[in-house]
C-alpha positions in Angstrom: -59.0 -40.1 15.4 -55.4 -40.8 15.4 -55.1 -40.8 19.1 -57.2 -40.7 22.6 -55.7 -40.6 26.2 -58.5 -41.2 28.4 -57.7 -41.4 32.1 -54.0 -42.0 31.7 -52.2 -42.4 35.2 -47.8 -42.4 36.1 -46.5 -42.8 39.3 -42.5 -42.6 40.0 -42.4 -44.0 43.5 -45.0 -42.2 45.9 -45.4 -39.3 43.6 -47.8 -38.8 41.2 -47.1 -37.5 37.6 -50.3 -37.9 35.8 -53.2 -38.7 37.6 -56.1 -38.7 35.1 -54.3 -37.8 31.5 -57.1 -37.1 28.6 -56.4 -36.0 24.9 -57.8 -36.4 21.8 -55.7 -35.7 18.4 -57.5 -35.8 15.2 -55.2 -36.3 11.7 -54.5 -32.7 10.3 -55.1 -31.1 14.0 -53.1 -29.0 15.5 -53.3 -29.7 19.5 -51.8 -27.3 22.2 -51.0 -29.0 25.4 -50.8 -26.4 28.1 -50.0 -26.2 31.7 -47.6 -25.1 34.4 -44.0 -27.3 35.2 -44.7 -29.9 37.2 -48.2 -30.4 35.5 -48.0 -33.6 34.1 -47.3 -32.8 30.2 -44.1 -34.3 29.4 -45.1 -37.7 31.4 -48.0 -37.5 29.1 -46.1 -37.0 26.0 -43.0 -39.8 27.0 -46.2 -41.9 26.9 -47.2 -41.7 24.2 -44.1 -41.7 22.6 -43.2 -44.7 24.8 -40.4 -43.5 26.3 -42.5 -44.5 29.6 -45.2 -47.0 30.1 -48.5 -46.0 31.6 -49.5 -47.4 35.2 -53.5 -46.9 34.3 -56.0 -45.7 32.1 -56.4 -46.1 28.1 -54.4 -45.1 25.1 -56.0 -45.8 21.7 -54.2 -45.5 18.5 -56.3 -45.4 15.3 -58.9 -46.8 17.7 -56.8 -49.7 18.9 -55.6 -49.9 22.3 -51.6 -49.7 22.5 -49.2 -49.3 24.9 -45.5 -48.8 23.1 -42.9 -50.6 25.0 -40.2 -48.3 23.9 -39.2 -45.5 21.3 -39.1 -47.7 18.3 -42.5 -49.3 18.4 -44.0 -45.7 18.6 -42.0 -44.9 15.6 -43.3 -47.8 13.5 -46.7 -46.9 14.6 -46.1 -43.3 12.9 -45.1 -41.3 16.0 -42.1 -38.9 16.6 -41.1 -36.5 19.2 -39.1 -33.0 18.9 -37.7 -33.1 22.5 -36.8 -29.6 24.3 -33.6 -30.6 25.6 -31.2 -32.1 22.7 -31.1 -36.1 22.3 -28.5 -35.6 19.4 -25.1 -37.0 19.5 -23.0 -34.4 19.6 -19.6 -35.8 18.0 -21.1 -36.6 15.0 -22.1 -34.3 12.0 -25.8 -32.5 11.5 -26.4 -34.5 8.8 -25.5 -37.7 10.4 -27.8 -36.7 12.9 -30.5 -36.3 11.0 -30.2 -40.2 9.5 -29.0 -41.7 13.0 -30.4 -44.8 13.1 -32.0 -44.7 9.5 -28.4 -44.4 7.3 -28.5 -44.2 3.7 -26.3 -47.3 2.2 -24.7 -47.5 -1.1 -25.1 -51.0 -3.2 -22.1 -52.4 -0.9 -23.8 -52.1 2.4 -21.8 -49.5 3.7 -23.1 -46.1 5.1 -23.3 -43.5 1.9 -22.3 -40.5 3.9 -22.2 -38.2 1.0 -25.7 -38.9 0.2 -26.9 -38.5 3.6 -25.2 -35.0 3.4 -26.6 -33.8 -0.2 -30.5 -35.1 1.2 -29.8 -33.2 4.4 -28.2 -30.1 3.2 -31.3 -30.4 0.6 -34.1 -30.5 4.1 -32.0 -27.8 5.6 -32.2 -25.5 2.4 -36.1 -26.3 2.0 -36.7 -24.3 5.3 -34.0 -21.9 5.6 -32.5 -23.0 8.5 -29.1 -21.3 9.4 -27.3 -24.9 9.6 -25.0 -26.9 7.3 -25.0 -30.3 6.8 -20.9 -31.3 7.4 -21.3 -29.0 11.0 -20.4 -31.0 14.4 -23.5 -31.0 16.4 -21.2 -30.0 19.6 -20.6 -26.8 18.3 -24.2 -25.5 17.7 -25.9 -23.7 19.9 -29.0 -24.6 21.9 -30.7 -23.0 19.2 -28.8 -25.0 16.1 -29.5 -28.8 18.2 -33.4 -28.0 18.3 -33.4 -27.4 14.9 -31.5 -30.2 13.7 -34.1 -32.4 16.3 -36.9 -30.8 14.1 -35.3 -31.5 11.3 -34.7 -35.4 11.9 -38.4 -35.3 13.1 -39.5 -34.2 9.6 -37.2 -36.5 7.6 -38.1 -39.5 9.4 -41.9 -38.9 8.1 -44.6 -39.4 10.9 -48.4 -39.8 11.3 -47.9 -37.8 14.7 -45.7 -35.5 15.7 -44.9 -34.2 19.2 -43.4 -30.7 19.5 -42.0 -30.4 23.0 -41.4 -26.3 23.4 -39.7 -26.4 20.1 -39.0 -22.7 20.0 -38.0 -22.1 23.4 -34.6 -21.3 22.2 -35.1 -20.0 18.6 -35.1 -16.6 17.3 -38.2 -15.0 15.9 -37.5 -15.9 12.3 -36.3 -19.2 13.1 -39.8 -19.6 15.2 -42.1 -18.3 12.4 -40.1 -21.0 10.1 -41.3 -23.7 13.0 -44.7 -22.2 12.4 -44.4 -22.5 8.3 -43.3 -26.6 9.0 -46.6 -27.1 11.6 -49.0 -25.5 9.1 -47.3 -27.9 6.5 -48.0 -30.9 8.6 -51.2 -30.1 9.4 -52.1 -30.1 5.4 -50.4 -33.0 4.7 -52.8 -34.5 7.3 -50.5 -35.3 10.0 -51.5 -34.8 13.5 -49.4 -32.5 15.8 -49.4 -31.9 19.3 -47.4 -28.7 20.2 -46.3 -28.0 24.0 -45.2 -24.3 24.6 -45.1 -21.7 27.4 -45.3 -18.9 25.1 -48.3 -17.4 25.1 -48.0 -15.5 21.8 -47.6 -18.4 20.0 -50.8 -19.9 20.3 -53.2 -18.6 17.8 -50.4 -19.0 15.5 -50.2 -22.5 15.2 -53.2 -24.3 17.2 -56.6 -25.8 16.8 -57.4 -27.5 20.0 -56.0 -26.9 23.5 -55.9 -29.1 26.4 -54.6 -27.5 29.9 -53.1 -30.0 32.9 -53.0 -29.0 36.7 -51.7 -30.8 39.2 -51.4 -34.2 36.9 -55.0 -34.0 35.4 -56.3 -32.8 32.2 -58.9 -30.0 33.4 -60.1 -28.3 30.0 -60.0 -29.0 26.8 -61.5 -26.5 24.1 -61.3 -25.7 20.6 -58.6 -22.6 21.0 -60.9 -19.9 19.1 -63.5 -20.0 21.6 -61.2 -19.7 24.8 -59.7 -16.3 25.7 -56.0 -15.7 26.7 -57.5 -15.1 30.4 -59.4 -18.2 30.7 -56.4 -20.4 29.7 -53.9 -19.0 32.1 -56.6 -19.3 34.8 -57.0 -23.1 34.4 -53.6 -23.2 34.3 -52.7 -22.0 37.3 -56.0 -22.2 38.9 -55.7 -18.5 40.3 -55.9 -14.5 38.4 -52.5 -14.1 36.8 -51.8 -10.8 35.1 -50.6 -11.6 31.5 -48.0 -8.8 31.7 -45.8 -8.2 34.7 -46.3 -4.7 35.7 -43.1 -3.4 36.5 -42.6 0.6 37.0 -39.4 2.1 36.2 -36.9 3.7 39.3 -34.8 6.4 38.9 -31.6 5.1 37.9 -28.4 5.4 39.8 -24.5 5.2 39.0 -23.3 3.6 36.5 -22.1 0.2 37.5 -21.1 -1.4 34.0 -19.1 0.1 30.8 -18.4 -2.0 28.0 -16.4 0.1 25.7 -15.2 -1.0 21.8 -15.3 -4.6 22.9 -14.5 -7.6 20.4 -14.1 -11.1 21.2 -13.8 -12.9 17.9 -15.9 -14.0 15.5 -19.2 -13.2 17.2 -18.5 -9.9 19.2 -17.0 -6.8 17.4 -16.6 -3.1 18.9 -19.6 -3.1 21.5 -20.1 0.1 23.4 -22.9 0.4 26.2 -23.4 1.1 29.6 -25.6 -0.1 32.6 -26.8 2.0 35.8 -27.6 0.9 39.2 -31.7 0.4 39.0 -31.7 -0.5 35.4 -33.0 -3.4 33.3 -30.9 -3.1 30.0 -32.5 -5.7 27.4 -30.3 -7.1 24.8 -32.3 -8.3 21.4 -31.0 -10.1 18.7 -31.5 -13.0 16.0 -29.5 -16.5 17.0 -26.4 -15.8 16.0 -25.9 -11.8 16.5 -23.5 -12.3 19.7 -25.7 -11.7 22.6 -24.6 -14.6 24.5 -21.1 -14.2 23.5 -20.9 -10.8 24.7 -22.1 -11.8 28.3 -19.5 -14.7 27.8 -16.8 -12.0 27.3 -17.7 -9.8 30.1 -17.9 -12.5 32.4 -14.4 -14.0 31.7 -15.4 -17.1 29.5 -14.3 -15.7 26.7 -11.0 -13.7 26.4 -11.8 -10.7 24.5 -8.9 -9.0 21.9 -9.9 -5.5 22.4 -11.9 -3.1 23.9 -12.1 -2.2 27.9 -14.8 -2.9 30.7 -15.7 -0.5 33.6 -17.0 -1.9 36.9 -18.2 1.1 38.8 -15.4 4.0 38.4 -12.6 1.2 38.2 -11.5 -0.3 34.5 -11.1 -3.9 35.4 -9.2 -6.9 33.4 -11.4 -10.3 33.2 -9.6 -13.1 32.6 -11.3 -15.8 33.9 -15.2 -16.2 35.5 -13.3 -16.0 39.1 -12.3 -12.4 38.2 -15.7 -11.1 37.4 -17.4 -13.1 40.3 -14.7 -10.9 42.7 -15.6 -8.0 41.4 -19.5 -8.6 42.0 -20.5 -9.5 38.3 -22.9 -12.7 37.9 -24.3 -14.7 35.0 -27.2 -16.8 34.9 -26.7 -18.6 31.8 -28.9 -19.9 28.8 -28.8 -23.6 29.5 -29.0 -23.3 33.5 -29.5 -27.3 33.1 -25.8 -27.6 31.7 -24.0 -24.8 32.7 -25.6 -23.0 35.5 -27.2 -25.7 38.2 -25.6 -28.9 39.7 -28.8 -31.2 39.1 -27.6 -34.0 41.5 -26.2 -31.9 44.3 -28.7 -30.5 47.0 -29.9 -27.2 46.8 -27.8 -25.8 49.5 -24.5 -26.6 47.8 -26.0 -25.0 44.5 -26.8 -21.9 46.6 -23.8 -21.8 48.6 -20.7 -22.9 45.4 -19.9 -19.6 44.8 -18.9 -18.6 48.6 -16.1 -20.4 50.1 -18.0 -21.4 53.4 -14.9 -23.0 55.4 -12.7 -22.7 58.0 -9.6 -24.5 58.0 -11.0 -26.6 55.0 -13.6 -27.5 57.0 -17.3 -27.0 56.1 -19.2 -24.8 58.0 -22.7 -26.4 57.8 -24.7 -24.1 60.2 -23.5 -21.1 57.9 -24.4 -23.2 54.6 -28.2 -24.1 56.3 -28.0 -20.1 57.5 -27.6 -19.0 53.9 -29.4 -21.9 52.0 -32.9 -21.1 54.2 -32.0 -17.2 53.9 -32.2 -17.7 49.8 -35.3 -19.9 50.1 -37.1 -17.2 51.6 -36.3 -14.2 49.7 -36.8 -15.7 46.6 -39.6 -18.1 47.3 -38.0 -21.1 46.3 -40.7 -23.9 46.2 -38.8 -26.9 47.8 -39.1 -29.7 50.2 -35.9 -28.4 51.8 -32.4 -27.3 51.2 -31.2 -30.8 51.1 -33.5 -31.7 48.0 -31.8 -32.1 45.0 -31.9 -29.5 42.6 -32.4 -31.1 39.4 -36.0 -32.1 40.9 -37.5 -29.0 41.2 -39.5 -27.2 38.8 -38.0 -25.2 35.9 -39.0 -21.6 37.5 -37.5 -22.8 41.1 -34.1 -24.3 39.3 -33.9 -20.9 37.9 -34.3 -19.1 41.2 -31.6 -21.4 42.9 -29.3 -20.4 39.9 -30.1 -16.4 40.7 -29.8 -17.5 44.6 -25.9 -18.2 44.3 -25.4 -14.5 43.2 -27.6 -12.8 45.4 -26.4 -14.7 48.2 -23.0 -13.0 47.3 -24.4 -9.7 47.1 -23.5 -9.4 43.2 -24.2 -5.8 41.7 -24.1 -6.5 38.2 -26.4 -9.2 36.6 -26.2 -11.1 33.0 -29.6 -12.6 32.6 -29.2 -14.9 29.5 -32.7 -15.9 28.8 -34.0 -16.2 31.9 -37.3 -17.6 31.4 -36.4 -20.2 28.7 -38.2 -22.8 29.3 -40.1 -22.3 32.3 -44.2 -22.0 32.6 -46.4 -18.1 32.5 -46.7 -18.4 36.2 -42.7 -19.0 37.5 -42.2 -16.3 34.8 -43.8 -13.7 36.6 -41.8 -15.2 39.9 -38.6 -14.6 38.2 -39.6 -11.2 36.7 -40.1 -10.2 40.2 -37.2 -11.6 41.6 -35.1 -9.2 38.7 -37.4 -6.6 39.6 -36.5 -6.4 42.9 -33.0 -6.9 42.4 -32.9 -3.9 40.5 -35.0 -1.9 42.8 -32.3 -3.1 45.3 -30.0 -1.2 43.1 -28.5 -3.7 41.0 -27.6 -3.4 37.4 -29.1 -6.0 34.8 -28.5 -6.6 31.4 -31.3 -9.5 30.3 -30.8 -11.3 27.0 -34.2 -12.5 25.7 -35.7 -13.9 22.4 -39.0 -13.1 23.5 -39.4 -9.6 22.3 -42.7 -9.2 24.5 -40.9 -9.9 27.7 -38.0 -7.3 26.9 -41.1 -4.7 26.2 -42.5 -5.9 29.7 -39.4 -5.2 31.7 -36.7 -3.1 29.9 -36.2 0.2 30.5 -34.2 0.6 27.6 -33.0 -2.2 24.7 -30.2 -2.7 23.2 -30.4 -4.8 19.4 -27.6 -7.0 18.2 -27.3 -7.5 14.5 -24.0 -9.8 13.2 -21.7 -8.8 16.2 -22.3 -5.4 16.2 -25.0 -3.1 18.5 -27.4 -2.0 15.8 -29.1 1.0 17.7 -30.7 1.5 20.8 -34.5 1.7 21.7 -36.5 3.3 24.5 -38.2 -0.1 26.4 -41.8 1.5 25.6 -41.0 0.6 22.0 -42.5 -1.6 19.6 -41.8 -5.4 18.1 -41.6 -4.4 14.8 -39.1 -1.4 15.6 -37.0 -3.7 17.4 -37.1 -6.6 14.3 -36.1 -3.5 11.8 -32.7 -3.4 13.9 -32.2 -7.2 14.4 -33.1 -8.1 10.5 -30.3 -8.8 8.6 -32.1 -7.5 5.3 -32.5 -4.4 7.4 -30.4 -1.1 6.3 -31.7 1.3 9.4 
């Protein structure tokens, strides 16, 4: 046995993050760790990787009682972690990040950047990742940064590798490449701990599963003998439908129309429309131009050609303020950096898109009233509107991001990866919010790399390939049909 945890505990002041964590991982085994946001998964992984120290319980590594004071000590024992949120140095290149802290030196003791670039290039080519060793990390998408994190962990060599939601921002093709890496590690005798919220991934990679709820391990079993329904019940402590049952409504008037929109280099000659009450899915591989299309519509990037209509009016959107004034809302892919002010109260996040002031003085009563309505309407679980937004679970953070636009009365919503990094229970709640918005007459464009989610939610699905629309499919299509249009190799 490589790793064993028994009754591990961790407190942060008066908050119990982990009350009784149990886990056993063998060499050459992929052990899934599952649970809703706030269940204690990340805390447990940080204790194993030396990022935090436990307050109670036991942790044994190869049979010896251990307590890693920092990640360096854990790494010296052969333990590494691929984080969901990037911990890379953005001003350095891909190669420099892969070898950061373990730079290759020449015979004179100077860093040999050429050697690092060459080794990084071979590693990237081996796994067919869409990266270049010389690219600066700050210019990469969240998916690209995740791939660099994976390369870095693989290159250093480990006995136990922890993946914290490694595919949350990856395309289907890149996800399958990660699966290959995990299987290769298992064949080499490496132990793998794999955290995921994506139910469709489980049986592709896992051997065993440990399920956490409310800070303790509530169940552990071989994956082959555990049904998906039972797994969900253990995770949330109640019955939850595996799929969100959305009933389509009759669409109304056209609220958004895009004609021949071009925003170099990622978006080229794109035309489509979304009507009131519709949820239109937008699929495609990473790099297809989906996020860039949303940015161009919202005024974050300036198109070089094309037209946009909101309702019956042809509009010019030069900046996000123009889009907001027209009733367009963007829920961005990376809510932590671009959607949420994590250190500010929920109330400020809810009302930041509105001007709740008179003669330059904030109207606190109006702020409290708007926040209370948003908390009730979107069922945001929090202590109060004064709580910092960053202290909420991922699903409730996403609801706060949505709430600022709902409070403004937005009628066109651009959802870019709306369920990235949130658990299955929270996904169902976000789907319910989107469904309610559509039923109230909003037009929704939904970008998602999880094809199963598009099939559940979308009335129609647009597929992008290399910056262009490759085709349109009905909502009740198949994943295979979507991938045929999205694939670079497809001529269909």
